[in-house]
BALO-657304 format. One record per atom (N, C-alpha, C): x, y, z. Coordinates in steps of 0.05 Angstrom, whole numbers, plus 5000, padded with zeros to 4 digits. Each point is the difference from the previous one (the first is absolute). Example, Ala and Ser with C-alpha at 12.3 -4.5 7.8 and 13.67 -1.06 7.14 Angstrom:
BEGIN
526448865156/498250245000/501850245000/499350214986/501650245001/498550225014/
***
This chain:
BEGIN
227628753815/497450005012/497850074980/497749885003/497850054983/498750275007/498450114982/498650255005/498349985026/498749785003/498349965023/501749995026/502349874999/501749995024/501150285007/500750154979/501050275005/497850185013/497649984989/497850165012/499449915028/500249755005/499549905028/502250105019/502550014990/502250105016/499650295007/499350164979/499650295005/497750055019/497949844999/497750045017/500849985030/502249865006/500849965027/501450255011/500550204983/501250255010/498250145021/497449934999/498150125019/499649835024/501649795003/499749825023/500650145026/498749925021/500450125026/502549915014/501149784991/502549895012/502450134987/501650145016/502350144991/502049824986/500449765012/502049814988/499149914973/497449964996/499049924974/500550224979/499450245008/500450234982/502950044993/501849965020/502850034996/501049784980/499049765003/500849784982/499150064972/497550104997/498950074974/501750214986/500750215016/501650224988/502749904990/501249815015/502649894991/499649834974/497849864999/499449844976/499650184975/498650225005/499550204978/502750124991/501750065019/502650114993/501649804984/499849755007/501549794986/498949964971/497450034997/498949974973/500750224981/500750245010/501050214984/497850174986/500950184982/498150194988/497949884983/500349744992/498049874984/497349985014/500050035027/497649975015/498550275002/501250214991/498850275002/497250024988/499549904976/497250024990/497949875018/500749795014/498149875018/499650185025/502150135009/499850185022/498350244993/500350104976/498450234990/497149924998/499549764992/497249904998/498749995028/501649905019/499049995028/499450285011/501850194993/499750275009/497450124990/499349944975/497650114988/497549875012/500249755009/497649865009/499450055029/501950085016/499650045028/499150295007/498550035020/499250265011/501550075025/501849825008/501550035025/502450184995/499950245011/502150204994/502849915011/500049875023/502649915012/501249784983/498349834989/501049794982/501050124974/498650204990/500950134976/502850135004/500350125023/502650125006/502249795002/499349775012/502049785002/500749904972/498049984982/500549914973/501850204985/499350255004/501650224987/503049985008/500449955025/502849985010/501449754989/498549784998/501249764989/500750044970/498250124985/500550064972/502550174997/500250215016/502350184999/502649855006/499949835020/502449855008/500949814977/498049874988/500649824977/501250154977/498950234994/501050174978/502850115006/500450075025/502650115008/502249794999/499349765009/501949784999/500849934971/497950004982/500649954972/501650224987/499550255009/501650224989/502949995008/500549925025/502849975009/501549794982/498649784995/501349794983/500550104972/498150144988/500350104973/502250214998/500250175020/502050215000/502849875002/500349805017/502549865003/500749854974/498049884988/500549864974/500950204978/498750235000/500850214981/502950085003/500850045026/502850075005/501949774992/499349765008/501849774995/500249944970/498050084985/500149964971/501650214985/501150195016/501850204988/498850284999/497550035010/498750275001/500250144973/499549844979/500450114973/497750184991/497549935007/497750154990/499250205021/500750264996/499450215019/497050045003/498549994978/497150045001/498749785017/501049764998/499049785017/500550065029/502450105006/500750075028/498150215011/499450214984/498250215009/497249895002/499349814983/497349875003/499849855026/502249885009/499949865026/499750195023/501350234998/499650215020/497150095000/498950034976/497250084996/498149795013/500849754999/498349785010/499750005030/501750155014/499650015030/497350125007/499350224987/497450135006/497849914981/500849914976/498049934980/500649734988/499549785016/500749734991/498349914976/497850134995/498249914978/500650144974/501850195000/500650144975/501649814982/499350014974/501249814981/502450134986/502249864999/502450104986/499550064971/498249854988/499450034971/498950284995/498550115018/498950274997/502150215001/502049975018/502250185001/501749984975/500549764991/501649954976/498750134975/497349974999/498550124977/500350304999/499850135023/500250295002/502850084991/502049865010/502850064993/500549954970/498849804988/500249954972/498950234983/497850115009/498850234986/501850255002/501150045024/501850235003/502549964983/501049764999/502349944983/499450064971/497749914990/499350054972/499850294994/498850165018/499750284996/502750145000/501949915017/502750115000/501649924976/499649754992/501549894976/499350154975/497550084997/499250144976/501250284998/501050105022/501350275000/503049994996/501149765003/502949974997/500849984970/502350114995/501149994973/502849885000/500849884978/502749884998/502150225004/502349925012/502350175003/499450255017/498149995017/499450225018/502350045020/500850255006/502050055021/498749925027/501749905018/498949925026/498350215014/500850264999/498350215012/497350014986/500049974974/497450014985/498349765006/501349775005/498449775008/498650055027/501550125018/498850065027/497850204997/500450214984/498050204996/497549894987/500449814982/497749874987/498349845019/501449845017/498649845021/498750195020/501350215007/498950205018/497450114989/500050064974/497650114987/497649825002/500549744995/497949805001/498949975029/501849965019/499149955027/498950245015/501350234997/499350235017/498250204986/500050014974/498250184985/497549864990/500549794984/497749864988/498549845021/501449845016/498649835020/499650135027/501450225004/499650175024/500849865027/502049834999/501149895025/501450235015/499850005027/501250215015/500549915029/501450175015/500649945028/497550035017/499749825019/497850035019/501050165024/499950264998/501050175021/498050055023/497449974993/497950055020/499949775021/500349754991/500049775018/502649854998/502250155007/502749904995/500649735013/499049965024/500749765015/497849795000/498150034982/497949804998/501149734990/499149785012/500849734990/499249964971/498050144990/499149974972/502250074981/501950185008/502250084983/501949774994/499949795016/501749764996/498649784986/497450044995/498449794987/500050054969/501449834986/500550054971/497450034985/498049825005/497550024984/498550255006/500250115024/498650255007/501450244987/502749994999/501550214987/499450014970/499849764988/499349994971/497250104995/498249965020/497250094997/499850305005/501150095022/499850295007/502050184987/502249884990/502250144988/501350205019/499949925026/501350155021/501649805017/502550075006/501649815016/502350135014/501649845014/502450105013/502449974980/502350115007/502349994982/500749714991/499949815018/500949734993/498049874980/497550015006/498049864983/499950134973/500250264998/500150144974/502549924985/502249975014/502549924988/499949724989/498649825014/499849724991/498450004974/497950154998/498450014975/501750114978/501450225005/501750134980/502349814991/501349895019/502349824994/499249754984/497749895008/499049764986/499550074971/498750224995/499450084972/502650074985/501850145013/502650084988/501649754991/500149815018/501649764993/498749844978/497349994999/498749874977/500550144974/500650265002/500650164977/503050004994/501449815013/503049974997/501650245009/498950145019/501550235012/501449895025/502650065004/501549905023/499550175025/497649975011/499150165022/499749825025/501150095022/500149845025/499450175024/499249865022/499450145025/502550085015/499850225015/502250105016/498950065029/501449885020/499150025027/501150265014/498950234991/500750255014/498550015027/501250125020/498650035025/497550184997/497849925010/497550165001/498750044972/501349934979/498950044973/501049794981/498349824990/500849804981/499950134972/502249964985/500250114973/501049794981/500350074975/501049824979/502650114988/501549824988/502450084985/499949884972/500950154981/500449904972/503049964998/500849754996/502949945000/500749814977/501750104982/500949834978/502450124986/502149844996/502350084984/501350275008/500350035026/501350245010/498250235004/497549984991/498050215004/498349935024/499850195018/498349965024/498750265008/497449995004/498650235012/497749895016/498550175013/498049915019/497350114994/497949865009/497250084994/498450015026/498950235005/498350035024/497149964991/499049765002/497349934990/497950155017/500650045025/498150145018/499550294992/502050104984/499750274990/499749994969/498249834991/499249984972/502449944981/501849835011/502249914983/502250204995/500450185019/502150204998/502749874998/501650084980/502749894996/501950145018/501749855014/501950105019/502849914993/502050165007/502849934996/501249885026/502449904998/501449915024/500450225019/500550254990/500450235018/497450055016/497749964988/497550035014/499849805023/500949754995/499949805021/502050075022/502450104992/502050095019/498850215019/498650194989/498850225016/497949905018/498449804991/497949895016/501249855024/502149854995/501349855022/501250205020/501250214990/501250215017/497950135018/497750064989/497850125015/499149825023/500349744996/499249815021/502249945020/502350144996/502449965017/500949715001/500049874977/500849724998/502649994983/501549785005/502349954983/499149874974/501150084978/499349884974/501149714998/498349814997/500849724997/498749894974/501149784990/499249904974/497049944998/498849915022/497249935000/498250234992/500950255005/498450234993/500250084971/501749864985/500550084972/499549764980/500349765010/500049774982/497449845001/499449844979/497649854999/499849805024/497649965009/499549815021/498549764988/499749795015/498849754990/496950015004/498749824986/497149975004/499349945029/501749835012/499549925028/500250255018/501950174995/500350255016/497450174997/498950014976/497650164995/497749895016/499649745000/497849885015/500450035030/502449985009/500550065028/499250285008/500750194982/499350285005/497050044999/498649864981/497150014999/498749915026/501149795011/498949895025/500650195024/502350134999/500650205021/498050234998/499550094975/498150214996/497349935012/499149754994/497449915009/499849985030/502149895012/500149995030/500050275012/501450194988/500150275010/497350144998/498549944978/497350114996/498249905022/500249755007/498249895022/500850125027/502650055004/500850135025/498850285001/500150144978/498850274999/497049995006/498749794991/497149975004/499349885027/502149955017/499649895026/498749724998/501149844982/499149724997/502449825004/500949965025/502449855005/499849704992/497649895000/499749724993/500849954971/499050174982/500749984972/502950074995/501050205014/502850084998/501849765007/499349865021/501549775009/500049774980/497749964988/499849784980/501650074975/499950254991/501650084976/503049985006/500750085025/502849975007/500949715000/498249825007/500649714999/500549924971/498450104981/500549954972/502750104991/500750235010/502750114994/502249835010/499749905024/502149835013/500349744984/497949904989/500149754985/501950024976/500050234987/501750034976/502650155006/500550065025/502450145008/502049815012/502650034993/502149835011/500550065029/499550265007/500450085028/498050225005/499150025025/498050205008/501450275001/498550204991/500950285002/497750175011/499349965026/497650115011/500050315001/502350135000/500050295001/500450134973/500249844979/500450124974/497550124989/500250244990/497750134989/500750114972/499349864979/500650084973/497450064986/498050105014/497450014989/499750194977/497949954984/499050164978/501649974975/
***
């Protein structure tokens, strides 16, 4: 369709005939997110508040449909890039945020951490060095005041505010650690996401939410015991990038439930179902 035809189509959203409007909305959905700039232009030009609301809903639906496709494509491609997966989660609330901006911030953090690393460092010293950069120099920390805020799941906001939940802070830490050739991976502990350093028979754990505190297997045993749970491998061993993004979406859905926003919670749960082999509606692995 030409630009003129698209603008003519969008102008019919204000038609008094319900069937005409319904047909136009279906056409807009068919055209996909490429039509969004034209919708935004119409929104700016009209003074009709009900039409503006209709356009806002159409834009959101187009963006949500596109996000579902991208998330599934990310999964089907092997879910290799964790940062990209977190960016897609970020895109639910902030579709206009650019991945390049996130990548640039991470590049700078990597450079700052790299300059502190030395050859033949002991694994504990590697962790302490990265801890020093992130938690002392850059002042990243736990967001304990607004623990359940959706902002804690938004990667670009966490990078800006330097406050986040356990999972988002772990993603930043793990991404940097792996770029520094440290064998650091996520661990799906109940109620608290942590990291593990695992290589050549050496394994210990890192509580990023507590400024990179190093933990032993015995510490994890005690934590599981306090929760009255049976120790299973998933509580000790590395999880996949896909598992991390699933947990990020659970966190976000739970945040919206806490904020009494069931519509957003339902949409995020739909994103979770798209990348899940089976639904687990009662599973709560948040934070």
